[in-house]
C-alpha positions as CSV (number, residue, x, y, z in Angstrom):
1,M,0.0,0.0,0.0
2,E,1.3,3.4,-1.0
3,K,2.7,5.7,1.8
4,V,1.1,9.1,1.5
5,L,2.8,10.6,4.5
6,E,6.0,9.4,6.3
7,I,7.3,11.4,9.2
8,K,10.6,10.2,10.9
9,G,12.2,11.6,14.0
10,L,10.4,14.9,13.9
11,N,11.5,17.4,16.6
12,K,10.5,21.0,17.1
13,Y,11.9,23.5,19.7
14,F,10.5,26.9,20.4
15,K,13.5,28.5,22.2
16,N,14.1,26.1,25.1
17,H,10.7,24.4,24.9
18,H,10.7,21.0,23.3
19,V,7.2,20.8,21.7
20,L,7.6,17.8,19.4
21,K,9.7,14.9,20.5
22,D,10.9,12.4,17.9
23,I,7.5,12.1,16.1
24,N,7.2,9.0,13.8
25,L,4.0,8.7,11.8
26,T,3.0,6.9,8.5
27,I,-0.3,7.4,6.7
28,Y,-1.3,5.1,3.8
29,E,-3.6,5.7,0.9
30,K,-7.3,6.1,1.7
31,E,-6.7,6.2,5.4
32,I,-8.7,8.6,7.7
33,I,-6.5,9.3,10.7
34,G,-8.1,10.8,13.8
35,F,-5.4,12.8,15.6
36,I,-6.3,13.3,19.2
37,G,-4.8,14.9,22.3
38,P,-5.5,17.7,24.8
39,N,-4.8,21.3,24.0
40,G,-1.1,22.0,23.8
41,A,-0.2,18.3,23.1
42,G,1.4,19.1,19.7
43,K,-1.4,18.4,17.2
44,S,-1.4,21.8,15.5
45,T,2.4,22.1,15.6
46,T,2.7,18.7,13.8
47,M,0.2,19.7,11.2
48,R,1.9,23.1,10.6
49,C,5.2,21.2,10.1
50,I,3.6,19.0,7.4
51,N,2.2,22.1,5.8
52,N,5.6,23.8,5.8
53,L,4.1,26.7,7.8
54,I,6.8,26.2,10.4
55,F,10.2,24.4,10.0
56,P,11.1,21.4,12.2
57,S,14.2,21.5,14.2
58,S,15.2,18.0,13.0
59,G,13.7,14.9,11.3
60,S,12.2,14.3,7.9
61,I,8.7,14.6,6.3
62,K,7.9,12.9,3.1
63,I,4.6,13.4,1.2
64,C,4.0,10.9,-1.6
65,G,7.7,10.1,-1.5
66,Y,8.9,13.7,-1.9
67,D,11.0,15.1,0.9
68,L,9.5,18.3,2.2
69,M,12.9,19.9,2.7
70,K,14.5,18.8,-0.6
71,D,11.5,18.7,-3.0
72,R,9.3,21.3,-1.3
73,D,7.2,22.2,-4.4
74,K,6.5,18.6,-5.4
75,A,5.7,17.5,-1.8
76,L,3.3,20.4,-1.3
77,Q,1.5,19.7,-4.6
78,C,0.5,16.3,-3.1
79,Q,-1.2,17.8,-0.1
80,S,-3.8,20.4,0.8
81,S,-5.0,21.7,4.1
82,L,-7.8,23.4,6.0
83,I,-6.4,24.9,9.2
84,E,-8.4,27.2,11.4
85,N,-10.9,29.4,9.6
86,P,-11.3,28.9,5.8
87,G,-9.9,31.9,3.9
88,L,-12.8,32.7,1.6
89,Y,-13.8,35.9,-0.3
90,L,-17.0,36.7,1.6
91,E,-18.2,39.4,-0.8
92,M,-18.1,37.0,-3.8
93,T,-20.2,34.0,-4.7
94,G,-19.2,30.4,-3.8
95,Y,-18.7,29.6,-7.5
96,D,-16.6,32.7,-8.0
97,N,-14.4,31.6,-5.1
98,L,-13.9,28.2,-6.8
99,K,-13.0,29.9,-10.1
100,I,-10.5,32.2,-8.4
101,F,-8.7,29.5,-6.5
102,G,-9.0,27.2,-9.5
103,A,-7.1,29.8,-11.6
104,L,-4.4,30.2,-9.0
105,R,-3.9,26.4,-9.0
106,K,-4.2,26.2,-12.8
107,V,-7.0,23.6,-12.8
108,S,-9.5,23.0,-15.7
109,K,-13.0,24.4,-15.9
110,Q,-14.2,20.8,-15.9
111,R,-12.5,20.2,-12.5
112,I,-14.1,23.3,-11.1
113,K,-17.5,22.0,-12.2
114,E,-16.7,18.6,-10.6
115,I,-15.9,20.3,-7.3
116,A,-18.9,22.5,-7.5
117,E,-21.1,19.4,-7.7
118,F,-19.1,17.7,-4.9
119,T,-19.8,20.5,-2.5
120,N,-23.5,19.9,-2.8
121,L,-24.2,23.6,-2.2
122,K,-26.5,23.6,-5.3
123,D,-28.1,27.1,-5.8
124,A,-26.2,28.5,-2.8
125,L,-23.1,28.4,-4.9
126,Y,-24.4,31.5,-6.7
127,R,-25.0,33.5,-3.5
128,R,-22.4,35.6,-1.8
129,V,-20.4,33.7,0.8
130,E,-21.1,36.2,3.5
131,H,-24.7,34.8,3.7
132,Y,-23.5,31.2,4.1
133,S,-23.8,29.3,7.4
134,L,-20.5,28.1,8.9
135,G,-21.2,24.5,7.7
136,M,-21.7,25.8,4.1
137,K,-18.4,27.7,4.3
138,Q,-16.6,24.6,5.5
139,R,-18.0,22.6,2.6
140,L,-16.9,25.3,0.1
141,A,-13.5,25.4,1.7
142,L,-13.2,21.6,1.4
143,G,-14.0,21.9,-2.2
144,I,-11.2,24.5,-2.7
145,V,-8.8,22.1,-0.9
146,L,-9.7,19.4,-3.4
147,L,-9.2,21.5,-6.6
148,N,-5.6,20.3,-7.2
149,K,-6.4,16.6,-6.6
150,P,-4.2,16.2,-3.5
151,K,-3.3,12.8,-2.1
152,L,-3.3,14.0,1.5
153,I,-5.7,16.4,3.2
154,I,-5.0,17.9,6.6
155,L,-8.0,19.2,8.6
156,D,-7.4,20.9,12.0
157,E,-10.5,21.0,14.1
158,P,-12.9,21.2,11.0
159,T,-16.0,20.8,13.2
160,N,-15.3,23.9,15.3
161,G,-18.4,26.1,15.6
162,L,-20.6,23.8,13.6
163,D,-24.1,22.9,14.8
164,P,-25.1,19.2,14.9
165,K,-26.5,19.3,11.3
166,G,-23.2,20.9,10.1
167,V,-21.1,18.3,11.8
168,M,-23.2,15.5,10.2
169,E,-22.9,17.0,6.8
170,L,-19.1,17.5,7.2
171,R,-18.8,13.9,8.2
172,E,-20.6,12.7,5.1
173,T,-18.5,15.0,3.0
174,I,-15.3,13.6,4.4
175,L,-16.4,10.0,3.8
176,N,-17.5,10.8,0.3
177,L,-14.3,12.5,-0.7
178,V,-12.1,9.5,0.5
179,E,-14.1,7.3,-1.8
180,K,-14.5,9.6,-4.8
181,E,-11.1,11.3,-4.7
182,N,-9.0,8.4,-3.3
183,V,-7.4,10.7,-0.7
184,S,-6.0,10.2,2.8
185,I,-7.0,12.5,5.6
186,L,-5.3,13.5,8.8
187,F,-7.7,15.4,11.0
188,S,-8.0,16.6,14.6
189,S,-11.2,17.2,16.5
190,H,-12.3,17.7,20.1
191,I,-15.5,15.9,19.3
192,L,-14.4,12.4,20.0
193,G,-17.6,10.8,18.9
194,E,-17.2,12.2,15.4
195,I,-13.6,10.8,15.2
196,E,-14.9,7.4,16.2
197,K,-17.5,7.5,13.4
198,I,-15.2,8.2,10.5
199,A,-11.6,7.4,11.5
200,T,-10.0,4.2,10.2
201,R,-7.1,4.7,12.7
202,I,-6.4,6.8,15.7
203,V,-3.1,8.5,16.6
204,C,-2.7,9.9,20.1
205,I,-0.2,12.6,21.1
206,R,0.7,13.7,24.6
207,N,3.3,16.3,25.6
208,G,4.7,16.3,22.1
209,E,5.1,12.5,21.9
210,I,3.1,9.9,19.9
211,I,1.7,7.4,22.4
212,P,2.8,4.0,21.0
213,M,0.4,1.1,20.1
214,Q,-2.8,2.9,21.1
215,N,-4.6,1.5,18.1
216,D,-4.4,-1.9,19.9
217,L,-6.7,-0.5,22.6
218,Y,-9.6,-1.2,20.2
219,K,-8.7,-4.8,20.4
220,N,-8.8,-4.8,24.2
221,E,-11.8,-5.7,26.3
222,R,-13.2,-3.8,29.2
223,Y,-15.4,-5.4,31.9
224,Q,-17.4,-4.1,34.8
225,L,-17.1,-6.3,38.0
226,R,-18.8,-6.3,41.3
227,T,-17.2,-8.4,44.0
228,N,-17.6,-9.0,47.7
229,N,-14.3,-7.3,48.3
230,N,-13.4,-4.7,45.8
231,H,-10.3,-3.5,47.6
232,K,-8.8,-6.9,47.5
233,A,-10.0,-7.6,44.0
234,K,-8.4,-4.4,42.7
235,Q,-5.1,-5.3,44.2
236,I,-5.2,-8.8,42.6
237,I,-6.3,-7.6,39.2
238,S,-3.5,-4.9,39.2
239,E,-1.0,-7.7,39.9
240,T,-2.0,-9.4,36.6
241,G,-1.0,-6.3,34.7
242,A,-4.6,-5.3,33.8
243,A,-5.7,-1.7,34.2
244,V,-8.4,-1.4,36.8
245,Q,-10.3,1.6,38.2
246,E,-12.9,1.8,40.9
247,K,-16.1,3.6,39.8
248,E,-19.2,4.6,41.6
249,M,-21.8,2.0,42.8
250,N,-19.0,-0.3,43.9
251,V,-18.1,-1.2,40.4
252,L,-14.6,-2.1,39.1
253,S,-13.8,-1.2,35.5
254,V,-11.1,-3.6,34.2
255,L,-9.3,-3.2,30.8
256,L,-7.8,-6.4,29.5
257,S,-5.4,-6.9,26.7
258,Q,-5.2,-9.9,24.4
259,E,-2.4,-11.2,26.6
260,Q,-4.7,-11.0,29.6
261,P,-7.7,-13.2,29.1
262,L,-10.7,-12.8,31.4
263,K,-10.5,-16.4,32.6
264,Q,-7.0,-15.7,34.0
265,V,-8.3,-12.8,36.0
266,I,-11.3,-14.8,37.3
267,K,-9.0,-17.7,38.3
268,K,-6.8,-15.3,40.3
269,L,-9.8,-13.9,42.1
270,V,-11.3,-17.3,42.9
271,E,-8.0,-18.5,44.2
272,A,-8.0,-15.5,46.6
273,D,-11.5,-16.3,47.8
274,V,-13.0,-13.2,46.1
275,E,-16.6,-13.7,45.1
276,I,-17.7,-12.2,41.8
277,E,-21.2,-11.0,42.2
278,D,-21.7,-9.6,38.7
279,I,-19.7,-9.2,35.5
280,E,-20.6,-7.2,32.4
281,K,-18.7,-6.5,29.2
282,E,-18.3,-2.8,28.2
283,V,-17.9,-1.4,24.7
284,V,-14.5,0.2,24.4
285,S,-15.2,3.7,22.9
286,I,-12.8,6.4,21.9
287,E,-13.9,8.3,25.0
288,S,-12.7,5.5,27.2
289,I,-9.4,5.3,25.3
290,Y,-8.9,9.0,25.7
291,S,-9.7,8.7,29.4
292,S,-7.2,5.8,29.8
293,I,-4.4,7.8,28.1
294,Y,-5.0,11.3,29.3
295,G,-7.2,10.9,32.4
296,G,-10.4,12.6,33.2
């Protein structure tokens, strides 16, 4: 499978502050990567390095095989981005915006027509952008991003400010463009439920470092246990290497990996004379993954 983005050993310092620490990340064709982490973790800085908006202190970035430092123009031709607010000409129509950006990128009239149809803005394309909702502006901006047929699209918090209808429409647009345009997407969002609905893979960053092997968390299993001695049970479960938290209503939440089968944990509890009063399997959601990594 083709590598669309390959980052190796990426570091970034701002004065004495080490904000990106040896970042390694590979994205393959038609992947949708959900990039998650708390504010200040390094998401936007990583994206700005990929966009060549800031220069890394060390490391390499390749886009479609082109080194961003050595073959800058070719690398940037393979990617496009939507970071923060879309830069649109508000006093002009949506279609005129497409034509202006299309001329700047030297794309054909046919390509502009294709993107106009893709935005699904219909008659609104011929209205001034200042009258658009935020969701409509985002769809137009995504269309502009697609004009030059990029292989990689970077979206930094694309759902910011959108109402539920706008979020749903943006989700459908992202899924459609991956299928129709054969692109890969790296996107960040604070709406974890939306990431869960569309991401094919999740990458977690904390304090400037990629958290290793977090995708395997989806293969893990979480159970809720009630026992006659939760204090003792928690200690025994921890000794097996499983992650365990005590929740309200005298419930233990236990996260098991593939190397820690449930029967092994139950056996240890039984051997210690701990009675299991109730056991229920949980669905491991992105929210629980986020909580396991970042707390809260």
